N, C-alpha and C positions, 0 to 999 in steps of 0.2 A: 485187434480185439484181445483183451486179457481175460483169463479164466482164473477165478478164485474159488476156494472151497470152504473157507471158514468165515465166520462173522467178523473176526478181527481183520482179516485181509480185505474183506468187503468194505468195512468202515474206513480203513486206512486209504484205500484207493479212492473212495468217494470223497474223503476229506481233501484230496488233491484235485479231483475232477470237478467237485462242486465249488467252483470259485464264485465270488460275489456276483449275484445276478444270474447265475447259470441255473437253468431249470432241468430237473431230472425226470425223465420219462421211464416208466417201468412196465415190463411185460412178464408177468409170472406164468410159467408153463410147467407141464409135466413131461416135457421132452417129446420124442418121436415126432419131431417137427415136420410140418407140411406148409403149403402155401398160405393156409389160413393164419398160422402163427407168424409167418414171415411178413404178411400184410400188416399185422399188428405192429411189428417192429418198425416197418417202414412208415406207418402212420405216426408212431412215436417219434421217429426221426424228423418228421416234418415240423413238429411243434416243440421239440425238446432240444436242449443243448447237449445233454448227455443221456444216452439210452442204456439202461440196464435190463438184462433178461435173466430170469432164474429158471433152472431146470431142476425140479424136485418132484418125484413121485410120492405124493403125500399119503402115508398109510392110514391116517385117521379119517379120511373121507371115503374109504372103501368099506362097505358093510358086508361084502362078499370076499373072503380071503382068496378064492380062486381068481376073481376078477383082478385083484391086486397083483397076483403072481403072473397073470396072463398079460398084463399091461405092457405094451412094447417099449423097449429101452435101447437106445443106440447113441450114446453121448458123442462118439467120434464123428458120426454122420451129422449129428445136430450142430457140432462145432463148425464143420465145413459149410453148412447152410447159413449159419449166423454170420460167417465171415463175408457173405455177399450182401449183408444188410448194414444199417447204421449202428448196430450194437457195438458199444465200446467195452462193456464189462459183462461177463457171464458169471453168474453165481450158481455153482453146482454143488450144494452142500450134501453131507450125509444126513441120515435120519437123526443121528446123535447130535449133530450140529444144530438142527432145528428144534429137536426135543431132547435137551440134555436130561430132562426129567419128564415123566408123563404129563401131558396137558389135560388137566381135569376141568377146565373151564366149560361151562354150559351156557350157550347164548340163547337169548329169547328173541325170536323174530316174529312172534305172534302167529298170524295165519300164514305168513309168507313161506315158511318151511314145512307146513303141514299138508300141502297139496302136491299133486303131480310128482315131481322127483322126490320131494320130501316124504310123501306118503309111501312111495314104492322103494325108497332107499333110506330107511330110517337112520338118522345120525349123520348122513352124508353132508348136509350143509353145516352142521356143527363142526365137522372136520375141516370143511372149506374155510369157515370163519377162523378156526384155530390157526391154520397155516397162513392165510392171507394177513391176519392181524400181526403175526410174527414177522412175516416178510416185509410188511409195510413199516414195522418198527425198525427193522434193520436197514432198509433202503431209504426210508423217509422220502418217497417220491412226491413230486409236485403233481404229476398226472400218472394214472395207471390205466392200461389199455386192455380191454376184454372183448371177446367176440360175442356177437348177439346170438350165435348158435346156442350157447348155454344161457338162454334168456332168463330163466328163473335164478340162476346163479348171479347174473348181473344185477337183478333187482335186490337180491339179498346182500350182495357186497356193498351196494349203495346204502342200504340200511345199516350195515355194519359200520361204514365210515361215518354215517350220521350219529349212530349210538356212541361210538368211541371218540367222536370229534377229532378224527385223524387228520383233517386238513388236506387230504388228497382228493383231487378231482378224478372221478371214475369216467373214463371215456369209452363209449360203446362203439364198436366197429362192425361193419356189415358182415353177414354170413358170406363166406367164400365157398363156392361150389365147384365140383368137377364139371367137365364139359357136358355130362349127362344129367346134371342137376343135383347129384348127391352132395349133401353138405360135407365139406372136408372135415375129417376127424382122424385122430391117431388110430382109432379102432378100425377104420376102414381096411387097414392092411391085414387085419386078422380075418377078414371075410373069405370064405371059400369062393371059388370061381362062380359056382352056381348062385350063391347068395349075393355076390357082388353084382351079378346081372339083374337080380331082383330088387336090390336096394334103392335104385333111382325111382322106383314106384312111389316111395315115401314123398319125395319132393314133388313129383308129378301130380300126385293126389292133392297135395297142399295148394299147388298153383291152380289146379282145376277147381278147387273149392272156393277160390276167390271169385271166379266167374259165377259159380253156382250160388254163392252167397248174395249176389246182387239182387236176386229175385226170390230168395228163400230165407226162412227163419234161422235163428241160431241153432235150434234143436235139429232142424232138417239138415243143416250144414254139417253138424257133428255126425249125424247118421250117415250122410253121404261119404264122409271120410272113413268112418268105421267100416262101412260095407265095401268100399273100394279097396281098402287094405285087406279086408277079409277074403276077397276073391283071389288073392295071390297066396298059394299054398306054401311058399317059401318064407312068408312073413307072418309074424304074430304080433298083433297090436297089444301093447300094454295099456296105454291110455291115449286119448285125444281129448283136449279140453279147450274151450274158447273162453278166454278170461280178460278182465280189465288189465291192461299192460302195466299199470302202476300198483294195483292192490293184489293182483293174482286171484281175485274173487271171480267165480263163474258169472257170466252174464246171461240173461234170458232173452235180451233183445239187443239189436244193434244200436238202439238209441240210448242205452244205459251209460255208455262211455264214449269219449272221443278218441280213445286209444285202446283198440281191441286186438288181441293176439291169439292165435291158435297154436297150442303146444302139443307135441306128439313124442311118444317113445314106442319103438318097434323093435322086436327081436328078429334079426335075420340069421337063422340058425341059432347059435349060442351067443351071438354078438349083439349087444344092445346099442341101438342108434337113436339119437334124439334130433329134432329139428323143430322149426316153428315158422309161422307166416304172420305177417302183420296185415290185418284186414282194414284197419283205418287208424 
């Protein structure tokens, strides 16, 4: 595996690796890698001839400066982990390399970025679109791999690719969980011991809500989740919303769509965790 830090180096290496007929798979990350990220890289390796991974903590997608400062970083450990995967090329640029000048582009995703994460983290998805569009322009991947844990992000990136006619296939990969059900996240390592013990309640509640939903309305299922999380004093629900998985519009009944997803954000102490569950 080779590590490059500039756009020029990246493009030079890709010119050699991308031989005629070779397909490039790309996994963009913010580092602090865990098994969830590594599963994306392995999935990319199964269907790509060349696998590129990026590690870049993107400042434009953080609306809270303390959250940006707190975000875990450990490039040396990340490199060790990537050496166990099919990754051939790691791109680890500086902020100046990605943003030689401030990115003032404003994207229009209609309703998609106005709800859930977009509502509670204003500007977040515009920052995601800025960095993903720049990385796609540099790597020019045939396929890009994203985890379904960040469900709303996945929907928005697909819309970004459509809007910009980027020609990259966005591949969704399953949520990877700890043995106790907690969705793997770089933020998990920031949890205190007490909050780490409470955090699996998020996934447990979502799984239980699937059974509850079989004989209950959408509204009652949302109430079930809110009340279940509310009973744990170490957790604070920010939102739980049951939506159409394509449009992210709230649904009032299970018959409204053939693809329905429940999305949740919960604070465990000061650490914000997200998860989701597919109902149908």
